[in-house]
DODOGU-325440 format. One record per atom (N, C-alpha, C): residue number from 0; chain; atom name; x, y, z. Coordinates in Angstrom, 1 decimal. Layout:
N
[NUM,A,CA,[X,Y,Z]];
...
***
This chain:
171
[0,A,N,[74.6,23.8,-25.3]];
[0,A,CA,[74.3,24.4,-24.5]];
[0,A,C,[75.1,25.7,-24.1]];
[1,A,N,[75.0,27.1,-24.1]];
[1,A,CA,[75.9,28.1,-23.5]];
[1,A,C,[75.9,28.2,-22.5]];
[2,A,N,[77.0,28.9,-22.0]];
[2,A,CA,[77.4,29.6,-20.4]];
[2,A,C,[76.5,29.9,-19.9]];
[3,A,N,[75.4,30.2,-20.1]];
[3,A,CA,[73.8,31.4,-19.5]];
[3,A,C,[74.1,30.3,-17.8]];
[4,A,N,[73.2,31.6,-17.4]];
[4,A,CA,[73.3,31.1,-15.8]];
[4,A,C,[72.4,30.0,-15.8]];
[5,A,N,[72.2,28.7,-15.0]];
[5,A,CA,[71.5,28.1,-14.7]];
[5,A,C,[70.1,28.5,-14.0]];
[6,A,N,[68.8,28.4,-14.9]];
[6,A,CA,[68.3,29.0,-13.7]];
[6,A,C,[67.2,28.0,-12.7]];
[7,A,N,[67.9,27.3,-12.2]];
[7,A,CA,[67.4,26.6,-10.6]];
[7,A,C,[68.1,26.9,-9.6]];
[8,A,N,[69.1,28.1,-10.1]];
[8,A,CA,[69.6,28.7,-8.1]];
[8,A,C,[68.3,29.0,-7.8]];
[9,A,N,[68.7,28.8,-6.7]];
[9,A,CA,[68.2,29.8,-5.4]];
[9,A,C,[67.9,31.0,-5.9]];
[10,A,N,[66.7,31.6,-4.7]];
[10,A,CA,[67.0,33.3,-5.2]];
[10,A,C,[67.8,33.7,-4.7]];
[11,A,N,[68.3,34.8,-5.3]];
[11,A,CA,[69.4,35.7,-4.7]];
[11,A,C,[70.9,35.2,-4.1]];
[12,A,N,[71.0,34.1,-4.7]];
[12,A,CA,[71.8,32.6,-4.6]];
[12,A,C,[73.0,33.3,-6.5]];
[13,A,N,[74.3,32.8,-6.1]];
[13,A,CA,[75.1,33.4,-7.0]];
[13,A,C,[74.9,32.0,-8.0]];
[14,A,N,[74.3,32.5,-9.4]];
[14,A,CA,[73.9,31.0,-10.3]];
[14,A,C,[75.2,30.5,-11.0]];
[15,A,N,[75.1,29.4,-10.7]];
[15,A,CA,[76.1,28.4,-11.9]];
[15,A,C,[76.1,28.7,-13.2]];
[16,A,N,[77.3,28.1,-13.9]];
[16,A,CA,[76.8,28.3,-15.4]];
[16,A,C,[76.2,26.9,-15.6]];
[17,A,N,[75.2,26.8,-16.5]];
[17,A,CA,[74.4,26.1,-17.0]];
[17,A,C,[74.8,25.0,-17.7]];
[18,A,N,[76.0,25.2,-18.4]];
[18,A,CA,[77.0,24.0,-18.9]];
[18,A,C,[77.5,22.9,-17.5]];
[19,A,N,[77.2,23.4,-16.4]];
[19,A,CA,[78.2,22.7,-15.5]];
[19,A,C,[77.3,21.9,-14.2]];
[20,A,N,[75.7,23.1,-14.6]];
[20,A,CA,[74.5,22.6,-13.9]];
[20,A,C,[73.7,21.4,-13.8]];
[21,A,N,[72.8,21.7,-14.5]];
[21,A,CA,[71.9,21.6,-15.3]];
[21,A,C,[71.5,21.3,-16.3]];
[22,A,N,[72.3,21.5,-17.3]];
[22,A,CA,[72.6,21.6,-18.8]];
[22,A,C,[72.9,19.8,-19.0]];
[23,A,N,[73.8,19.8,-18.4]];
[23,A,CA,[74.0,18.3,-19.2]];
[23,A,C,[72.7,17.3,-18.6]];
[24,A,N,[72.2,17.1,-17.9]];
[24,A,CA,[71.1,16.8,-18.0]];
[24,A,C,[69.9,16.4,-18.6]];
[25,A,N,[69.8,18.0,-19.1]];
[25,A,CA,[69.1,18.6,-19.4]];
[25,A,C,[68.9,18.4,-21.3]];
[26,A,N,[69.8,18.1,-21.7]];
[26,A,CA,[70.5,18.1,-23.2]];
[26,A,C,[70.0,16.9,-23.1]];
[27,A,N,[70.9,15.9,-22.1]];
[27,A,CA,[70.8,14.2,-22.7]];
[27,A,C,[72.0,14.0,-22.3]];
[28,A,N,[73.1,14.5,-21.7]];
[28,A,CA,[74.8,14.5,-22.1]];
[28,A,C,[74.6,13.3,-21.3]];
[29,A,N,[74.1,13.4,-19.4]];
[29,A,CA,[74.4,12.2,-19.0]];
[29,A,C,[73.0,12.8,-17.9]];
[30,A,N,[72.3,11.3,-17.4]];
[30,A,CA,[71.3,11.3,-16.7]];
[30,A,C,[71.6,12.0,-14.7]];
[31,A,N,[70.5,12.8,-14.1]];
[31,A,CA,[70.7,13.1,-13.5]];
[31,A,C,[70.9,12.1,-12.3]];
[32,A,N,[72.1,12.7,-11.1]];
[32,A,CA,[72.3,11.7,-10.4]];
[32,A,C,[71.7,11.0,-9.1]];
[33,A,N,[70.7,12.2,-8.7]];
[33,A,CA,[70.2,12.3,-7.5]];
[33,A,C,[68.1,12.7,-7.7]];
[34,A,N,[67.3,12.4,-6.7]];
[34,A,CA,[66.5,13.3,-6.8]];
[34,A,C,[66.4,14.6,-6.9]];
[35,A,N,[67.1,15.1,-6.0]];
[35,A,CA,[67.6,16.7,-6.2]];
[35,A,C,[68.2,17.1,-7.7]];
[36,A,N,[69.0,16.8,-7.8]];
[36,A,CA,[69.4,17.0,-9.6]];
[36,A,C,[68.5,16.8,-10.9]];
[37,A,N,[67.6,16.0,-10.5]];
[37,A,CA,[66.3,15.8,-11.0]];
[37,A,C,[64.9,16.6,-11.2]];
[38,A,N,[64.7,17.2,-10.1]];
[38,A,CA,[64.5,18.1,-9.5]];
[38,A,C,[64.8,19.5,-10.2]];
[39,A,N,[65.7,19.9,-9.8]];
[39,A,CA,[66.2,20.9,-10.5]];
[39,A,C,[66.3,21.2,-11.8]];
[40,A,N,[66.9,19.7,-12.4]];
[40,A,CA,[66.9,19.9,-14.6]];
[40,A,C,[65.7,20.3,-14.9]];
[41,A,N,[64.3,19.3,-13.9]];
[41,A,CA,[63.0,19.7,-14.4]];
[41,A,C,[62.3,21.4,-13.9]];
[42,A,N,[63.0,21.2,-13.2]];
[42,A,CA,[62.5,23.2,-13.2]];
[42,A,C,[63.3,23.8,-14.1]];
[43,A,N,[65.0,23.7,-14.4]];
[43,A,CA,[65.4,24.1,-15.3]];
[43,A,C,[64.9,23.8,-16.6]];
[44,A,N,[64.5,22.6,-17.2]];
[44,A,CA,[63.3,22.8,-18.8]];
[44,A,C,[62.3,23.6,-18.6]];
[45,A,N,[61.6,23.8,-17.5]];
[45,A,CA,[60.4,24.7,-17.6]];
[45,A,C,[60.9,26.4,-17.6]];
[46,A,N,[61.9,26.2,-17.5]];
[46,A,CA,[63.0,27.6,-17.6]];
[46,A,C,[63.1,28.2,-18.7]];
[47,A,N,[63.8,26.7,-19.3]];
[47,A,CA,[64.2,26.8,-20.9]];
[47,A,C,[63.1,26.2,-22.1]];
[48,A,N,[62.0,26.1,-21.4]];
[48,A,CA,[61.0,25.3,-22.8]];
[48,A,C,[61.0,24.0,-23.3]];
[49,A,N,[62.3,23.3,-22.4]];
[49,A,CA,[62.2,21.3,-22.7]];
[49,A,C,[61.5,21.2,-22.6]];
[50,A,N,[60.1,20.8,-23.0]];
[50,A,CA,[58.8,20.2,-22.4]];
[50,A,C,[59.4,18.7,-22.7]];
[51,A,N,[59.7,18.6,-24.3]];
[51,A,CA,[60.6,17.1,-24.0]];
[51,A,C,[61.0,16.3,-23.0]];
[52,A,N,[61.8,17.2,-22.2]];
[52,A,CA,[62.5,17.0,-20.8]];
[52,A,C,[61.7,16.2,-19.9]];
[53,A,N,[60.3,17.1,-20.0]];
[53,A,CA,[59.6,17.1,-19.1]];
[53,A,C,[59.3,15.7,-19.0]];
[54,A,N,[58.5,15.4,-20.5]];
[54,A,CA,[57.9,13.9,-20.2]];
[54,A,C,[58.9,12.8,-20.2]];
[55,A,N,[59.8,13.1,-20.7]];
[55,A,CA,[60.8,11.9,-20.5]];
[55,A,C,[61.4,11.8,-19.1]];
[56,A,N,[61.1,12.5,-18.9]];
[56,A,CA,[61.5,12.2,-16.8]];
[56,A,C,[60.8,11.9,-16.5]];
[57,A,N,[59.3,11.7,-16.8]];
[57,A,CA,[57.9,11.4,-16.0]];
[57,A,C,[58.5,9.8,-16.0]];
[58,A,N,[57.3,9.5,-14.9]];
[58,A,CA,[57.9,8.1,-15.0]];
[58,A,C,[56.9,7.2,-15.8]];
[59,A,N,[57.7,6.3,-16.5]];
[59,A,CA,[56.4,5.8,-17.8]];
[59,A,C,[54.9,5.8,-17.8]];
[60,A,N,[54.7,4.9,-16.1]];
[60,A,CA,[53.1,5.2,-16.3]];
[60,A,C,[52.4,6.3,-16.2]];
[61,A,N,[53.2,7.6,-16.0]];
[61,A,CA,[52.3,9.0,-16.1]];
[61,A,C,[52.7,9.0,-17.2]];
[62,A,N,[53.1,8.8,-18.1]];
[62,A,CA,[53.0,9.9,-19.5]];
[62,A,C,[51.9,10.1,-19.9]];
[63,A,N,[51.0,8.9,-20.3]];
[63,A,CA,[50.1,9.1,-21.3]];
[63,A,C,[49.2,10.4,-20.2]];
[64,A,N,[49.3,10.4,-19.3]];
[64,A,CA,[48.3,11.5,-18.7]];
[64,A,C,[49.1,12.9,-18.9]];
[65,A,N,[50.0,13.2,-19.7]];
[65,A,CA,[51.2,13.9,-19.5]];
[65,A,C,[50.6,15.2,-20.5]];
[66,A,N,[49.9,16.5,-20.3]];
[66,A,CA,[49.1,17.5,-20.8]];
[66,A,C,[50.0,18.2,-21.7]];
[67,A,N,[51.4,18.1,-22.4]];
[67,A,CA,[51.7,18.7,-23.2]];
[67,A,C,[52.0,20.1,-23.3]];
[68,A,N,[50.6,20.5,-23.6]];
[68,A,CA,[50.3,21.9,-23.8]];
[68,A,C,[50.4,22.8,-22.6]];
[69,A,N,[49.8,22.0,-21.4]];
[69,A,CA,[49.1,23.1,-20.4]];
[69,A,C,[50.9,22.9,-19.9]];
[70,A,N,[51.5,22.1,-19.7]];
[70,A,CA,[53.5,22.3,-19.8]];
[70,A,C,[53.8,23.3,-20.0]];
[71,A,N,[53.7,23.6,-21.9]];
[71,A,CA,[54.5,24.5,-22.7]];
[71,A,C,[53.7,25.5,-22.5]];
[72,A,N,[52.0,25.5,-21.9]];
[72,A,CA,[52.1,26.8,-22.0]];
[72,A,C,[52.5,27.9,-20.5]];
[73,A,N,[52.8,27.0,-19.5]];
[73,A,CA,[53.1,27.6,-18.1]];
[73,A,C,[54.2,27.6,-18.6]];
[74,A,N,[54.9,27.3,-18.5]];
[74,A,CA,[56.6,27.1,-19.0]];
[74,A,C,[56.4,28.5,-20.5]];
[75,A,N,[56.2,28.7,-21.1]];
[75,A,CA,[56.1,29.8,-22.0]];
[75,A,C,[55.6,31.6,-21.0]];
[76,A,N,[54.3,31.5,-20.6]];
[76,A,CA,[54.1,32.3,-20.0]];
[76,A,C,[54.4,33.1,-18.7]];
[77,A,N,[54.9,32.6,-18.5]];
[77,A,CA,[56.0,32.4,-17.3]];
[77,A,C,[57.3,33.1,-16.9]];
[78,A,N,[57.5,33.8,-16.1]];
[78,A,CA,[59.2,34.4,-16.2]];
[78,A,C,[59.9,33.5,-14.9]];
[79,A,N,[60.1,32.5,-15.2]];
[79,A,CA,[60.9,31.4,-13.8]];
[79,A,C,[62.1,33.1,-13.1]];
[80,A,N,[62.0,32.9,-11.5]];
[80,A,CA,[63.0,33.7,-11.1]];
[80,A,C,[64.0,32.7,-9.9]];
[81,A,N,[63.6,31.5,-9.7]];
[81,A,CA,[64.3,30.7,-9.0]];
[81,A,C,[63.6,29.4,-7.8]];
[82,A,N,[64.7,28.4,-7.5]];
[82,A,CA,[63.9,27.4,-7.2]];
[82,A,C,[64.5,27.6,-5.8]];
[83,A,N,[64.1,26.8,-4.5]];
[83,A,CA,[64.3,26.6,-3.7]];
[83,A,C,[63.9,25.4,-3.3]];
[84,A,N,[65.0,24.6,-3.0]];
[84,A,CA,[65.3,23.3,-2.1]];
[84,A,C,[65.0,23.4,-0.2]];
[85,A,N,[63.8,23.0,-0.2]];
[85,A,CA,[64.0,23.1,1.4]];
[85,A,C,[64.1,22.1,2.0]];
[86,A,N,[63.7,20.7,1.6]];
[86,A,CA,[63.8,19.6,2.3]];
[86,A,C,[64.1,18.6,1.2]];
[87,A,N,[64.9,17.5,1.6]];
[87,A,CA,[64.7,16.1,0.4]];
[87,A,C,[65.0,15.1,1.9]];
[88,A,N,[64.4,14.0,0.7]];
[88,A,CA,[64.4,12.5,1.9]];
[88,A,C,[64.6,11.7,0.7]];
[89,A,N,[66.3,10.9,1.2]];
[89,A,CA,[66.2,10.0,0.2]];
[89,A,C,[66.8,10.2,-0.9]];
[90,A,N,[66.8,10.0,-1.7]];
[90,A,CA,[67.3,10.6,-3.5]];
[90,A,C,[68.6,10.3,-3.7]];
[91,A,N,[69.5,9.7,-3.2]];
[91,A,CA,[70.7,9.5,-3.6]];
[91,A,C,[71.0,8.1,-3.9]];
[92,A,N,[72.0,8.4,-5.0]];
[92,A,CA,[73.0,7.1,-5.7]];
[92,A,C,[72.5,5.4,-4.7]];
[93,A,N,[72.0,5.0,-5.1]];
[93,A,CA,[71.9,3.7,-4.3]];
[93,A,C,[70.4,3.5,-3.6]];
[94,A,N,[69.8,5.1,-3.2]];
[94,A,CA,[68.1,4.7,-2.9]];
[94,A,C,[67.0,4.5,-4.0]];
[95,A,N,[66.1,3.3,-4.0]];
[95,A,CA,[65.0,3.3,-5.1]];
[95,A,C,[63.9,4.1,-5.1]];
[96,A,N,[64.1,5.3,-4.2]];
[96,A,CA,[63.0,6.5,-4.3]];
[96,A,C,[63.6,7.7,-3.5]];
[97,A,N,[63.1,8.9,-3.9]];
[97,A,CA,[63.5,9.7,-2.5]];
[97,A,C,[62.2,10.9,-3.2]];
[98,A,N,[62.2,12.0,-1.8]];
[98,A,CA,[61.6,13.0,-1.8]];
[98,A,C,[61.9,14.0,-1.8]];
[99,A,N,[61.7,15.2,-2.6]];
[99,A,CA,[62.0,16.3,-2.7]];
[99,A,C,[60.8,17.9,-2.7]];
[100,A,N,[61.0,18.7,-1.3]];
[100,A,CA,[60.1,19.8,-1.3]];
[100,A,C,[60.8,20.7,-1.6]];
[101,A,N,[60.3,21.3,-2.0]];
[101,A,CA,[60.3,22.9,-2.9]];
[101,A,C,[59.5,24.0,-3.0]];
[102,A,N,[60.2,24.6,-3.3]];
[102,A,CA,[59.3,26.3,-3.9]];
[102,A,C,[59.7,26.8,-5.2]];
[103,A,N,[59.0,27.3,-6.0]];
[103,A,CA,[59.4,27.5,-7.1]];
[103,A,C,[58.7,28.9,-7.7]];
[104,A,N,[59.7,29.7,-8.3]];
[104,A,CA,[59.6,31.1,-7.7]];
[104,A,C,[59.5,31.5,-9.5]];
[105,A,N,[58.0,32.3,-9.7]];
[105,A,CA,[57.8,32.6,-10.6]];
[105,A,C,[56.9,34.1,-11.7]];
[106,A,N,[56.7,34.6,-11.6]];
[106,A,CA,[56.2,35.4,-12.5]];
[106,A,C,[54.6,34.7,-13.3]];
[107,A,N,[53.5,35.1,-13.0]];
[107,A,CA,[53.1,34.4,-14.2]];
[107,A,C,[51.5,35.3,-13.9]];
[108,A,N,[50.9,35.8,-15.1]];
[108,A,CA,[50.1,36.5,-14.9]];
[108,A,C,[50.3,38.1,-14.0]];
[109,A,N,[51.0,38.3,-14.1]];
[109,A,CA,[51.7,40.0,-14.0]];
[109,A,C,[51.9,39.8,-12.7]];
[110,A,N,[51.7,38.3,-11.9]];
[110,A,CA,[51.9,38.5,-10.3]];
[110,A,C,[53.1,37.6,-9.6]];
[111,A,N,[53.3,38.6,-9.2]];
[111,A,CA,[55.1,37.0,-7.9]];
[111,A,C,[54.0,35.9,-7.4]];
[112,A,N,[54.4,34.8,-8.2]];
[112,A,CA,[53.5,33.3,-7.6]];
[112,A,C,[54.9,32.9,-6.9]];
[113,A,N,[54.7,31.4,-6.5]];
[113,A,CA,[55.4,30.6,-5.3]];
[113,A,C,[54.4,29.3,-6.1]];
[114,A,N,[55.1,28.0,-5.9]];
[114,A,CA,[54.4,26.9,-6.7]];
[114,A,C,[56.0,26.2,-5.6]];
[115,A,N,[54.7,25.7,-4.8]];
[115,A,CA,[55.2,24.8,-3.6]];
[115,A,C,[54.9,23.2,-3.7]];
[116,A,N,[55.5,22.4,-3.7]];
[116,A,CA,[55.7,21.0,-3.7]];
[116,A,C,[56.1,19.8,-2.9]];
[117,A,N,[55.7,19.0,-2.7]];
[117,A,CA,[56.7,17.8,-2.3]];
[117,A,C,[56.2,16.8,-3.7]];
[118,A,N,[57.6,16.1,-3.9]];
[118,A,CA,[57.1,15.4,-5.0]];
[118,A,C,[58.0,14.2,-4.8]];
[119,A,N,[57.6,13.0,-5.2]];
[119,A,CA,[58.2,12.4,-5.3]];
[119,A,C,[59.1,11.2,-6.4]];
[120,A,N,[60.4,10.8,-6.4]];
[120,A,CA,[61.1,10.4,-8.0]];
[120,A,C,[61.5,9.2,-7.2]];
[121,A,N,[61.3,8.3,-8.4]];
[121,A,CA,[62.1,6.9,-8.0]];
[121,A,C,[62.8,6.9,-9.1]];
[122,A,N,[64.0,5.2,-8.5]];
[122,A,CA,[65.2,4.9,-9.5]];
[122,A,C,[64.8,4.3,-10.3]];
[123,A,N,[65.0,4.1,-11.6]];
[123,A,CA,[65.0,2.3,-12.0]];
[123,A,C,[66.0,2.0,-12.6]];
[124,A,N,[66.4,0.6,-11.7]];
[124,A,CA,[67.7,-0.4,-11.9]];
[124,A,C,[67.9,-0.5,-13.5]];
[125,A,N,[66.6,-0.6,-14.2]];
[125,A,CA,[66.7,-1.2,-15.8]];
[125,A,C,[67.7,-0.3,-16.6]];
[126,A,N,[67.0,1.4,-16.5]];
[126,A,CA,[67.6,2.1,-17.4]];
[126,A,C,[68.9,2.9,-17.0]];
[127,A,N,[68.7,3.0,-15.3]];
[127,A,CA,[69.6,3.7,-14.5]];
[127,A,C,[69.4,5.5,-14.4]];
[128,A,N,[68.3,5.3,-14.1]];
[128,A,CA,[68.0,7.0,-14.4]];
[128,A,C,[66.7,7.0,-13.1]];
[129,A,N,[66.4,8.8,-13.0]];
[129,A,CA,[66.1,8.6,-12.2]];
[129,A,C,[64.8,9.5,-13.1]];
[130,A,N,[63.0,9.3,-12.2]];
[130,A,CA,[62.3,9.3,-12.9]];
[130,A,C,[61.0,10.2,-11.6]];
[131,A,N,[60.2,10.9,-11.8]];
[131,A,CA,[59.3,12.1,-11.7]];
[131,A,C,[57.7,11.6,-11.4]];
[132,A,N,[57.6,11.2,-10.0]];
[132,A,CA,[56.2,10.0,-10.2]];
[132,A,C,[55.4,11.2,-10.4]];
[133,A,N,[55.5,11.5,-9.2]];
[133,A,CA,[53.9,12.5,-8.8]];
[133,A,C,[54.6,13.6,-7.3]];
[134,A,N,[53.5,14.6,-7.3]];
[134,A,CA,[53.8,15.8,-6.7]];
[134,A,C,[52.7,16.0,-6.0]];
[135,A,N,[52.6,16.3,-4.8]];
[135,A,CA,[51.7,16.9,-4.0]];
[135,A,C,[52.1,18.2,-3.8]];
[136,A,N,[51.0,19.3,-4.3]];
[136,A,CA,[51.4,20.9,-4.0]];
[136,A,C,[50.9,20.9,-2.8]];
[137,A,N,[52.0,21.8,-2.0]];
[137,A,CA,[51.9,22.5,-0.2]];
[137,A,C,[51.0,23.7,-0.5]];
[138,A,N,[49.8,24.1,0.1]];
[138,A,CA,[49.3,25.4,0.3]];
[138,A,C,[49.7,26.1,1.5]];
[139,A,N,[50.1,27.6,1.1]];
[139,A,CA,[50.6,28.6,2.3]];
[139,A,C,[48.6,28.4,2.8]];
[140,A,N,[48.6,28.6,4.2]];
[140,A,CA,[47.0,28.7,5.0]];
[140,A,C,[46.6,30.1,4.3]];
[141,A,N,[44.8,30.1,3.8]];
[141,A,CA,[44.3,30.8,3.5]];
[141,A,C,[44.5,32.1,4.7]];
[142,A,N,[44.5,32.9,3.8]];
[142,A,CA,[43.8,34.5,4.7]];
[142,A,C,[42.7,34.3,4.7]];
[143,A,N,[41.9,34.2,5.8]];
[143,A,CA,[40.5,34.4,5.9]];
[143,A,C,[40.1,35.7,6.7]];
[144,A,N,[39.7,36.4,6.0]];
[144,A,CA,[38.8,38.1,6.2]];
[144,A,C,[37.3,37.8,6.7]];
[145,A,N,[37.3,38.0,7.6]];
[145,A,CA,[35.5,38.2,8.5]];
[145,A,C,[34.9,39.5,7.2]];
[146,A,N,[33.4,38.6,7.0]];
[146,A,CA,[32.8,39.5,6.3]];
[146,A,C,[32.5,40.4,7.3]];
[147,A,N,[32.2,42.0,7.2]];
[147,A,CA,[31.7,43.4,7.6]];
[147,A,C,[30.8,43.3,6.9]];
[148,A,N,[29.9,44.7,7.7]];
[148,A,CA,[28.6,44.9,6.6]];
[148,A,C,[29.4,46.5,6.4]];
[149,A,N,[28.5,46.8,5.2]];
[149,A,CA,[28.6,47.9,4.8]];
[149,A,C,[28.2,49.3,5.3]];
[150,A,N,[28.8,50.0,4.8]];
[150,A,CA,[28.5,51.2,5.6]];
[150,A,C,[27.2,51.6,6.3]];
[151,A,N,[26.4,51.7,4.7]];
[151,A,CA,[24.6,51.7,5.4]];
[151,A,C,[23.9,50.2,5.5]];
[152,A,N,[24.8,49.4,6.1]];
[152,A,CA,[24.2,48.0,6.5]];
[152,A,C,[23.9,48.5,7.8]];
[153,A,N,[22.7,47.5,8.3]];
[153,A,CA,[22.7,48.0,9.6]];
[153,A,C,[23.5,47.3,10.5]];
[154,A,N,[24.0,47.6,11.8]];
[154,A,CA,[24.8,47.2,12.6]];
[154,A,C,[24.4,45.9,12.9]];
[155,A,N,[25.6,45.2,12.9]];
[155,A,CA,[25.6,43.9,13.6]];
[155,A,C,[25.4,43.4,15.1]];
[156,A,N,[25.1,45.1,15.9]];
[156,A,CA,[25.1,44.7,17.2]];
[156,A,C,[24.2,44.7,17.5]];
[157,A,N,[23.2,45.1,16.6]];
[157,A,CA,[21.4,45.1,16.6]];
[157,A,C,[21.1,46.2,17.3]];
[158,A,N,[22.0,47.4,17.3]];
[158,A,CA,[21.2,48.9,18.1]];
[158,A,C,[20.3,49.2,17.1]];
[159,A,N,[20.1,48.9,16.3]];
[159,A,CA,[19.4,49.4,15.1]];
[159,A,C,[20.0,50.2,14.2]];
[160,A,N,[21.3,51.2,14.4]];
[160,A,CA,[21.7,52.0,13.6]];
[160,A,C,[22.9,51.5,12.9]];
[161,A,N,[22.5,52.4,11.6]];
[161,A,CA,[23.2,52.5,10.8]];
[161,A,C,[24.9,51.9,11.0]];
[162,A,N,[25.5,51.0,10.7]];
[162,A,CA,[26.8,50.2,10.7]];
[162,A,C,[28.0,51.8,11.2]];
[163,A,N,[27.7,52.7,9.8]];
[163,A,CA,[28.6,54.0,9.9]];
[163,A,C,[28.7,55.1,11.1]];
[164,A,N,[27.1,54.4,11.5]];
[164,A,CA,[27.2,55.3,12.8]];
[164,A,C,[27.2,54.4,14.5]];
[165,A,N,[27.3,53.5,13.8]];
[165,A,CA,[27.6,52.4,15.5]];
[165,A,C,[29.1,52.3,15.4]];
[166,A,N,[29.2,50.7,15.3]];
[166,A,CA,[30.3,50.1,15.8]];
[166,A,C,[31.7,50.6,14.8]];
[167,A,N,[31.1,51.0,13.5]];
[167,A,CA,[31.7,51.2,12.2]];
[167,A,C,[32.4,52.5,12.2]];
[168,A,N,[32.0,53.8,13.5]];
[168,A,CA,[32.6,55.0,13.6]];
[168,A,C,[33.8,54.5,14.1]];
[169,A,N,[34.1,54.0,14.8]];
[169,A,CA,[35.5,53.4,15.9]];
[169,A,C,[36.5,52.7,14.7]];
[170,A,N,[36.0,52.5,13.5]];
[170,A,CA,[37.1,51.7,12.4]];
[170,A,C,[37.7,52.3,11.9]];
***
């Protein structure tokens, strides 16, 4: 891998070189040592279009359901902006499992977007590797806008006037 900046950097943070950050994990030189390192390297794999790595680091029992085309499409059609690790729980050497809560920033469909997730990782003693098991997307609270009558609709206050001549006049 070249010494380009590693995509896993936090937004607005100084990036580390790919060769000393996620590169050795993504290219198979060595396994990720923790759940967080695997999370970062999977983000990097999306940013670099390394779909094989995404499949290989998926828990074996979930590989049959891996949608390679969807992963490749998301990878190719997105401009990856950075990764924020918000919390970790376990997932260190010696742990059997770990959780990583993160936000992946990207531009997709011309819009700046954020994918928020809490992911479960498992360490496999047999092959001494961390695997991604599953993720639970976290959504921001939806913005609820109340339905307002149109300008020429009857006013909702019951006055019998048009909205624009009644309660809408003050709006």
